[in-house]
C-alpha positions in Angstrom: 68.5 87.1 75.6 69.5 90.7 75.1 67.9 94.1 75.8 66.9 96.2 72.7 68.9 99.3 71.9 67.4 102.5 73.2 66.2 100.8 76.4 66.8 102.7 79.7 66.1 101.0 83.0 65.5 103.0 86.2 64.2 102.8 89.7 60.5 101.8 89.6 60.8 99.5 86.6 60.2 95.8 86.8 60.1 92.8 84.6 62.4 90.5 82.6 64.7 93.2 81.5 65.3 94.3 85.1 65.9 90.6 86.0 68.5 90.4 83.2 70.2 93.6 84.5 70.3 92.2 88.1 71.7 88.9 86.9 74.5 90.7 84.9 75.3 92.7 88.0 75.5 89.6 90.1 77.8 87.9 87.5 80.1 90.9 87.9 80.0 90.7 91.8 77.7 93.7 92.2 74.9 92.2 94.3 71.6 94.0 94.7 71.2 92.1 97.9 74.0 89.7 98.8 72.1 88.4 101.9 69.0 87.3 99.9 68.8 83.7 98.6 68.6 85.0 95.0 71.2 87.8 95.6 68.4 90.3 95.0 67.5 89.1 91.5 63.7 89.6 91.7 62.9 91.7 88.6 62.2 94.8 90.6 64.3 98.0 90.2 64.3 99.1 93.8 66.9 100.9 96.0 69.1 97.9 96.3 69.3 97.5 92.5 69.9 101.2 92.1 72.8 101.0 94.6 74.3 98.1 92.8 74.1 100.0 89.5 75.8 103.0 91.1 78.6 100.8 92.5 79.1 99.2 89.1 79.2 102.6 87.4 81.8 104.0 89.9 84.1 101.0 89.4 83.8 101.1 85.6 84.3 104.8 85.1 80.8 105.4 83.9 78.5 108.4 84.7 77.2 107.7 88.2 73.4 108.1 88.4 72.0 104.7 89.4 70.2 104.5 86.0 71.0 101.7 83.6 71.2 103.6 80.3 72.9 102.7 77.1 76.5 103.0 78.4 75.8 100.9 81.5 73.8 98.2 79.6 76.4 98.1 76.9 79.2 97.8 79.4 77.3 94.9 81.0 76.9 93.3 77.5 73.1 93.4 77.7 72.3 95.5 74.5 71.8 93.9 71.1 75.2 93.6 69.4 77.2 94.6 72.4 79.2 91.4 72.6 81.4 92.6 69.6 84.4 90.4 69.0 85.3 89.9 72.6 84.3 87.0 74.8 81.1 86.0 76.6 80.4 88.3 79.5 81.4 85.7 82.1 83.6 82.6 81.9 83.8 80.2 84.8 85.0 76.7 85.7 83.4 74.1 83.4 83.3 76.3 80.3 85.3 75.4 77.2 85.9 76.6 73.7 87.5 79.5 71.8 86.5 82.1 74.5 88.3 80.2 77.2 91.3 79.7 75.0 91.4 83.5 74.4 91.2 84.0 78.2 94.0 81.6 78.8 96.2 83.2 76.2 95.6 86.6 77.7 96.6 85.2 81.1 99.8 83.8 79.6 100.6 87.1 77.9 100.5 88.7 81.3 102.7 86.0 82.9 99.9 84.2 84.8 100.3 80.7 83.4 97.5 78.1 83.8 100.2 75.4 83.5 103.8 76.7 83.0 105.1 73.1 82.7 102.8 72.2 79.7 104.1 72.8 76.2 101.2 75.1 75.5 101.4 76.8 79.0 97.9 75.4 79.7 96.2 77.1 76.8 93.8 74.2 76.0 90.3 75.9 75.8 89.2 74.1 79.0 88.3 76.2 82.1 89.7 73.7 84.7 91.3 74.1 88.1 94.6 75.4 86.6 92.8 78.2 84.7 90.7 79.0 87.8 94.0 79.3 89.8 95.6 81.5 87.2 92.5 83.8 87.1 92.6 84.0 91.0 96.3 85.0 90.9 95.7 87.6 88.2 92.8 89.0 90.2 94.9 89.2 93.4 97.7 91.0 91.6 95.4 93.4 89.9 93.2 94.4 92.8 90.0 92.7 91.5 87.4 90.7 93.3 89.0 87.3 93.8 86.6 84.5 92.9 88.4 82.6 90.1 85.6 83.6 87.7 86.4 85.8 84.6 83.6 88.3 84.8 83.4 91.7 83.0 86.0 93.4 85.3 88.6 90.6 84.9 88.0 90.3 81.1 88.2 94.1 80.7 91.4 94.2 82.7 92.8 91.6 80.3 91.6 93.5 77.3 88.9 90.9 76.5 85.7 92.9 77.3 83.0 92.5 74.6 82.7 96.0 73.3 83.7 98.0 76.4 81.7 100.6 78.2 81.1 102.9 75.3 82.8 105.7 77.2 86.0 103.8 78.1 89.0 106.0 78.5 87.0 109.2 77.9 86.1 110.0 81.5 87.2 113.5 82.6 86.9 115.0 86.1 87.3 118.7 86.6 86.7 121.6 89.1 83.1 121.6 90.3 82.6 117.9 90.0 81.5 115.9 93.1 80.9 112.3 94.0 82.6 108.9 94.1 84.7 109.5 91.0 86.2 112.6 92.6 86.8 110.7 95.9 88.6 108.0 93.9 90.8 110.6 92.2 91.7 112.2 95.5 92.6 108.9 97.1 94.8 108.1 94.1 96.6 111.4 94.5 97.1 110.8 98.2 98.5 107.3 97.5 101.0 108.9 95.2 101.9 111.6 97.8 100.1 114.5 96.1 97.8 115.6 98.9 94.8 117.9 98.2 95.1 119.1 101.8 97.9 117.5 103.9 96.7 119.2 107.0 93.2 117.8 106.9 92.4 114.6 108.8 91.4 112.9 105.5 94.1 114.7 103.5 91.4 116.4 101.5 89.6 113.2 100.3 86.1 114.6 100.5 84.6 113.9 97.0 84.6 117.6 96.1 86.8 118.8 93.2 87.8 122.2 94.6 91.0 124.4 94.3 93.0 122.1 96.6 92.3 119.0 94.4 93.0 121.0 91.2 96.3 122.1 92.7 97.2 118.5 93.6 96.3 117.4 90.0 98.6 120.2 88.6 101.5 119.1 90.8 101.0 115.5 89.8 100.9 116.5 86.1 104.1 118.5 86.4 106.0 115.7 88.1 104.8 113.1 85.5 105.5 115.2 82.4 101.8 115.5 81.5 99.9 118.4 80.0 99.4 120.7 83.0 95.8 122.0 83.2 94.5 120.8 86.6 91.9 118.6 84.9 91.9 114.9 85.4 91.5 113.6 81.9 92.3 110.2 80.4 96.1 110.7 80.5 96.1 111.9 84.1 93.7 109.2 85.3 95.7 106.5 83.4 99.0 107.7 85.1 97.2 107.4 88.5 96.1 103.9 87.7 92.4 104.9 87.2 90.8 103.9 83.9 87.3 103.8 82.5 87.2 100.3 81.3 90.8 99.0 81.2 92.9 97.3 78.5 95.6 94.8 78.4 98.2 97.5 78.3 97.0 99.5 81.3 96.3 96.5 83.4 93.5 98.5 85.1 89.8 97.7 85.4 88.0 100.9 86.0 89.1 101.4 89.6 92.2 102.5 91.5 93.7 99.3 92.9 97.3 100.2 93.5 97.3 100.7 97.3 97.1 98.5 100.4 96.9 100.2 103.8 96.4 99.5 107.5 92.9 98.0 108.0 92.8 96.1 104.7 92.6 92.3 104.7 92.4 89.4 102.3 94.5 87.7 99.7 96.2 90.8 98.4 97.4 91.7 101.9 98.6 88.1 102.3 100.5 88.4 99.0 102.1 91.6 100.2 103.1 90.0 103.5 104.7 87.0 101.7 106.7 89.4 99.4 108.0 91.2 102.5 109.0 87.9 104.1 110.7 86.8 100.9 112.8 90.0 101.1 113.6 89.4 104.8 111.2 92.0 106.2 109.1 90.0 108.5 105.7 91.3 109.8 106.3 89.0 112.8 109.4 86.8 112.7 108.3 85.0 115.9 105.0 83.8 114.5 104.8 80.4 112.9 103.7 82.0 109.6 106.1 85.0 110.0 103.0 87.2 110.3 101.5 86.2 106.9 97.9 86.3 108.0 96.1 88.5 105.4 95.5 91.3 107.9 97.2 94.7 107.4 97.9 95.5 111.1 100.6 97.5 112.9 103.3 94.8 112.4 102.7 94.7 108.6 102.8 98.5 108.5 106.1 98.4 110.4 107.5 95.8 108.0 106.4 98.0 105.0 108.1 101.0 106.6 111.3 99.1 107.1 111.3 97.9 103.5 110.6 101.5 102.3 113.5 102.9 104.3 116.0 100.3 103.0 114.8 100.7 99.4 114.8 104.5 99.3 111.0 104.8 98.9 108.6 107.4 100.5 108.3 106.1 104.1 104.6 106.0 105.1 103.8 102.4 106.0 101.3 102.3 103.1 101.9 99.9 100.2 101.2 102.2 97.3 102.2 101.7 93.6 105.9 102.4 94.1 106.2 100.0 97.1 104.2 97.3 95.4 106.2 97.7 92.2 109.5 97.5 94.1 108.3 94.2 95.6 107.3 92.9 92.2 103.6 93.1 93.0 102.5 95.8 90.6 99.4 94.8 88.6 100.2 93.7 85.0 103.9 93.4 85.8 105.8 91.1 83.6 107.6 89.8 86.6 111.0 91.0 85.4 111.5 93.6 88.2 114.2 95.8 87.1 115.3 93.7 84.3 115.2 96.4 81.7 114.4 93.7 79.1 111.0 95.1 78.2 109.0 93.0 75.8 111.9 92.3 73.4 113.8 89.1 72.9 115.9 88.1 76.0 119.6 87.8 75.2 121.1 84.6 76.5 124.4 84.8 74.7 127.5 84.0 76.7 129.5 86.6 78.7 133.2 87.5 78.7 135.2 87.7 81.8 137.9 89.9 80.2 135.5 92.9 80.7 135.0 92.2 84.4 136.9 93.4 87.5 136.5 91.8 90.9 136.6 94.3 93.8 137.1 92.7 97.2 135.1 94.6 99.9 134.9 91.9 102.6 132.4 91.8 105.4 134.3 92.6 108.7 135.3 89.4 110.6 133.4 90.4 113.7 130.0 90.8 111.9 127.4 88.2 112.8 126.8 87.6 109.0 130.4 86.4 108.6 130.4 83.1 110.5 134.0 82.3 109.5 133.3 78.6 108.8 135.7 77.1 106.2 134.4 75.4 103.1 135.5 73.8 99.9 132.7 74.9 97.6 130.8 72.2 95.6 127.9 74.3 94.5 127.1 77.8 93.1 123.8 79.3 94.2 122.2 82.0 92.1 120.0 84.7 93.7 118.3 88.0 92.7 118.4 90.9 95.1 114.6 91.6 94.6 115.4 95.3 95.1 114.3 97.3 92.0 115.1 100.7 93.3 117.2 102.6 90.8 120.2 102.9 93.1 120.2 99.3 94.2 123.5 98.5 92.4 126.2 96.0 93.3 128.1 98.7 95.2 125.1 99.6 97.3 124.6 96.0 98.2 128.3 95.7 99.0 127.8 98.4 101.6 124.5 96.9 102.8 126.0 93.5 103.5 128.8 95.0 105.5 126.4 96.7 107.9 126.6 95.0 111.4 122.7 94.7 111.5 122.5 92.7 108.2 121.8 89.1 109.0 122.3 87.5 105.6 125.6 87.2 103.6 126.7 86.0 100.2 129.9 86.0 98.2 129.4 88.1 95.1 127.0 90.8 93.9 126.7 91.4 90.1 125.1 94.3 88.2 125.5 95.6 84.6 128.7 97.5 85.3 132.2 96.1 84.8 132.8 95.7 88.5 131.7 92.7 90.5 131.9 93.1 94.3 133.1 90.2 96.5 132.0 90.1 100.1 133.3 86.8 101.5 136.4 84.7 100.6 135.3 81.7 98.5 136.6 79.4 101.2 134.2 80.7 103.8 130.5 80.0 104.3 127.7 82.6 104.2 124.0 82.9 105.2 122.2 82.9 101.8 120.5 79.7 101.0 117.9 79.4 103.7 118.7 75.7 104.4 120.4 76.1 107.8 123.5 73.9 108.0 122.7 72.3 104.7 124.9 72.3 101.5 123.4 75.6 100.3 124.9 77.6 103.2 127.8 75.3 104.0 129.1 74.2 100.6 128.0 76.7 98.0 129.1 80.1 96.7 126.3 82.6 96.8 125.9 85.1 93.9 123.3 87.9 93.9 122.1 89.5 90.6 120.9 93.1 90.9 117.5 93.9 89.4 117.7 97.7 89.9 115.3 99.4 87.5 118.1 101.7 86.2 120.2 98.7 85.2 120.3 96.4 82.1 119.4 92.9 83.3 120.6 91.3 80.1 124.1 92.6 80.8 123.9 91.7 84.5 123.1 88.1 83.6 125.9 88.0 81.1 128.4 89.3 83.8 127.0 86.7 86.2 127.4 83.9 83.6 131.0 84.8 83.0 131.7 84.9 86.8 130.1 81.6 87.4 132.1 80.0 84.4 135.2 81.3 86.1 134.3 79.8 89.5 133.4 76.5 87.9 136.8 76.3 86.4 138.6 77.3 89.6 136.8 74.9 91.9 135.9 72.1 89.3 132.1 72.6 89.8 129.9 70.9 87.2 127.1 72.8 85.6 124.4 70.7 87.3 125.7 72.0 90.6 124.9 75.6 89.6 121.5 75.9 91.1 118.8 78.6 91.9 118.1 79.6 95.4 114.8 77.8 95.1 116.7 74.5 94.9 117.6 74.8 98.6 114.6 76.5 100.3 111.7 76.6 97.8 111.8 80.4 97.8 110.7 82.1 94.5 114.2 83.1 93.8 115.8 84.1 91.4 112.4 85.3 90.4 113.3 86.4 86.8 115.5 83.4 86.0 113.7 80.6 87.9 111.5 79.4 85.0 114.3 79.7 82.4 117.2 78.5 84.5 118.1 75.9 81.9 118.7 78.7 79.4 120.8 80.5 81.9 122.9 77.4 82.5 123.4 77.2 78.7 124.5 80.9 78.8 127.1 80.0 81.5 128.5 77.2 79.4 128.6 79.6 76.4 130.6 82.2 78.3 134.3 82.7 77.7 136.5 81.2 80.4 138.8 83.9 81.9 142.3 84.2 80.8 143.3 87.1 83.1 141.3 88.4 86.0 142.0 91.7 87.8 141.6 92.1 91.6 141.7 95.2 93.8 143.4 95.5 97.1 142.3 98.0 99.7 143.4 98.9 103.2 141.8 99.7 106.5 144.5 102.3 107.3 144.4 104.6 104.2 142.7 105.2 100.9 144.6 102.5 99.1 143.8 101.2 95.6 146.3 98.6 94.3 145.6 95.9 91.6 146.9 92.5 90.6 145.9 90.0 87.9 145.5 86.3 87.8 148.7 86.1 85.8 150.6 87.9 88.6 149.2 85.3 91.0 150.4 82.5 88.8 153.9 84.0 88.5 154.1 84.4 92.2 156.3 87.6 92.0 155.9 90.0 94.9 154.4 93.4 93.7 155.3 96.6 95.6 152.7 99.3 96.0 152.8 101.9 93.2 152.9 104.8 95.7 153.2 105.8 99.4 149.8 106.6 100.8 149.1 109.3 103.5 147.8 108.0 106.8 146.1 110.0 109.5 145.0 108.8 112.9 143.7 111.7 114.9 146.5 114.2 115.2 149.1 111.6 114.3 150.0 111.3 110.6 152.5 109.6 108.4 152.8 107.3 105.4 151.9 103.7 104.3 153.9 101.6 101.9 153.3 98.0 101.1 153.5 94.9 98.8 151.3 92.1 97.6 152.8 88.6 98.2 151.6 85.5 96.4 151.9 82.0 97.8 154.1 81.5 100.9 153.7 84.4 103.4 157.2 83.7 104.6 158.5 85.7 101.6 157.6 88.9 103.5 160.5 91.4 103.7 160.0 92.5 107.3 161.7 95.8 108.4 160.9 95.1 112.1 162.5 92.1 113.7 160.5 89.2 115.2 160.9 90.7 118.7 158.3 93.3 117.8 155.5 90.7 117.1 152.3 91.6 118.8 150.3 88.5 119.8 149.5 86.1 122.6 150.8 87.2 125.9 151.5 90.7 124.7 147.8 91.4 124.0 146.7 89.6 127.1 149.1 91.3 129.5 150.6 94.5 128.2 147.6 95.5 126.1 145.1 95.0 129.0 147.5 96.6 131.5 147.8 99.6 129.2 144.0 99.9 129.0 143.6 99.7 132.8 146.3 102.3 133.3 144.8 104.8 130.8 141.3 104.3 132.1 142.3 104.9 135.8 144.2 108.0 134.8 141.1 109.5 132.9 142.8 109.3 129.6 139.9 107.4 128.1 137.0 109.8 128.7 134.7 108.0 126.3 134.1 104.9 128.4 132.3 104.3 131.7 134.1 101.1 132.7 137.3 99.2 132.0 135.3 96.4 130.5 133.7 98.8 128.0 137.0 100.3 127.2 138.6 96.9 126.6 135.7 95.8 124.4 135.7 98.9 122.3 139.5 99.1 121.9 139.7 95.5 121.0 137.2 96.3 118.3 139.4 99.2 117.1 142.3 96.9 117.0 140.4 94.4 114.9 139.1 97.1 112.6 142.6 98.4 112.0 144.2 95.0 111.4 141.4 93.1 109.6 142.3 89.6 108.5 145.7 89.9 110.1 148.2 87.1 110.0 151.0 88.8 111.9 151.5 92.3 113.3 154.8 93.9 114.4 155.0 97.2 116.3 157.8 99.5 117.5 157.2 102.5 119.7 159.2 105.7 120.0 163.0 105.3 119.8 164.4 107.0 122.9 168.1 106.5 122.1 168.4 110.3 121.9 169.2 112.8 124.6 165.8 113.6 126.2 166.6 117.2 126.4 167.1 117.4 122.6 163.9 115.5 121.7 162.4 118.3 119.8 165.5 118.7 117.7 165.6 115.1 116.3 163.4 113.4 113.8 161.1 111.2 115.9 159.0 108.3 114.5 156.2 107.9 117.1 155.1 104.5 115.9 156.2 101.9 113.3 153.8 99.2 112.5 153.9 96.3 110.0 150.8 94.2 109.2 150.6 91.0 107.2 146.9 90.5 106.1 145.4 87.7 104.1 143.5 89.2 101.1 142.3 85.9 99.5 143.5 82.4 98.9 147.3 82.5 98.6 147.3 86.3 98.4 148.8 88.4 101.3 149.3 92.1 101.8 152.2 93.5 103.8 151.7 97.1 104.9 154.3 99.3 106.6 153.1 102.3 108.5 155.2 105.1 110.0 153.6 107.8 112.0 156.1 110.7 112.3 154.0 113.8 112.7 151.7 115.0 115.5 149.6 118.1 115.7 150.1 119.2 119.3 147.3 121.7 119.2 144.8 118.9 118.4 146.4 116.4 120.7 144.3 117.1 123.8 141.2 118.1 121.8 140.7 115.2 119.5 141.2 111.8 121.1 139.8 110.0 118.0 139.5 106.2 117.9 142.5 105.9 115.6 144.7 108.0 118.0 143.4 106.0 121.0 144.4 102.8 119.2 147.9 104.2 118.6 148.3 105.5 122.2 147.3 102.1 123.6 149.8 100.3 121.5 152.6 102.8 122.5 151.6 102.3 126.1 151.7 98.6 125.8 155.2 98.7 124.1 156.6 101.0 126.8 155.3 98.6 129.5 156.9 95.7 127.7 160.1 97.7 127.5 160.1 98.0 131.3 158.7 101.4 131.9 156.8 102.0 135.1 153.1 102.7 134.7 153.5 106.1 136.3 156.1 107.0 133.7 153.9 105.8 130.8 151.0 107.8 132.1 153.1 110.9 132.5 154.4 110.5 128.9 150.9 110.0 127.4 149.6 113.1 129.2 152.2 115.2 127.5 154.2 113.4 124.7 156.2 116.6 124.2 158.2 115.8 127.4 159.5 112.4 128.3 159.8 112.0 132.0 162.8 110.5 133.6 
């Protein structure tokens, strides 16, 4: 039964038309009286029904007056001819037919599959448990009432409303307006960090469209490239996530639904918390459920803040549109994160390793996330970073994973550029699979694909496919052992590739195996950039550095030269003989004795105890000789007449380091520090200089100098005491 055109229902009316109105409101979850057995459906247009109509009008962008006129009745599908070519006003479990099929197809088009494993994705015209579950997921992600029933709001959000509100998309709010629509606008502005009045307790959210709100609207319009008039028309409201009826393209349903904040609760909060956990930002890591409890309390706020800091977002502890989008929770999202693929055809053609360079930027050995366990890889595990911030490139993640506070680790990070960063040797384990001591962590190479919004995910995937093809060849890993992160832990990762991983495996097999790979060698001592290729490695010929690099450690400076050695490290051409090797008893005796002597003589002013000095200086030693195989050091040569010291060419320290760069690749670096800035000597005891002075002291002690003589020399290197 429908209501004749021209009918207007208002407070004081009663009868069958009022009952129809009340039933339609209930079907759309706007209850006249939710505590009554009939939910307030009594055929009497009283205060409760008026209030339900007002709430419906607010949420659907209609004129808010509590009167059910033509627009409101049309929006509810109650007027003759208002069903149009859409679907019935409410679809629910048990229904079937063409309307249900259209609903299911709309859900699939928005990546909410009734049954992703079925050939038709679950589009069968039957509203069963799978369709109900898909509707619930869509409602959660789009800020709608979560009941699994496709009522007017859900259908309108999917673009399936039967005729719309009549005024959909035409709502305009301007200076002088008051009420819930203005309040909704102001809250949306605040959620996007455009405050009507930042100094007010409620930030100016007062339901009055005054000069402050107009100014906030103007600022928002300027920043979004909209027409700047201070009036919140359809474009401005759409950009803020507020629409008057919604469409499949906007993903909105007549309300602002893009923000979760402290005090909220329910499925949407639970979904937020789970996304934070999936990205290793735990509301409560000590709780059995990691703090996923559906309540937006202080711990969830703290987790949101930490996520915002790490992802370059505005830090306020509120999960607004940017934060939710970065977590992949934005309503109507295709689920591609920063894929850059849009709605076009996804390119799964093979990649080419010839266009790729590997840059080795290893995690320091002393970091927790570099456990140092050996492995012979049998699997390759594919991840996605889940960080859609524009700057979340492979280089950014290379720096992030080297941070001492980072708990996870993996082997390679890939983006759409021509440089892939390597963080761990392929013969060492990482913490990336989430399976403890299982094969995922202990026997697989972890590869992260960037999903930064500024990148091209098609190209990122191509680069990853080429890298994986190369690793398969190198370690004889079959394609069935190339697996998603989900394989080990059940995590929804890699989110973009998980449901088309078979196609990605085909892309890997279609990729061109590498002929020649290029690798970069860096140094902890100087700004070194040297390169070698896979063919150089096969030939096994030692490659000398192209240039001599400047080295500066505090006031001491000099030069670094070196060579890249392949295969047997015994091929190193040492300049210092084996008596200068620094290891074992030298570090235990002379090194510790030197630290004690310097500390007791107040030459280490930075430390409060010998233990602290030893710990810090051992770290400096490790930092300066990372991955070392052998180190040889020679102190000042005092074969000259002491009285003429200033008139001879003195090399204060010679050091040779043999470091392992990767499997069967070694770097031999030769450092000579010949110059010292005497003016800076007493002023700038920098860590690099302290490191050098400790080594010199240890060498002098090994050469038989008395401690007093060493201390006197280090207090004033310009004069060598007898």
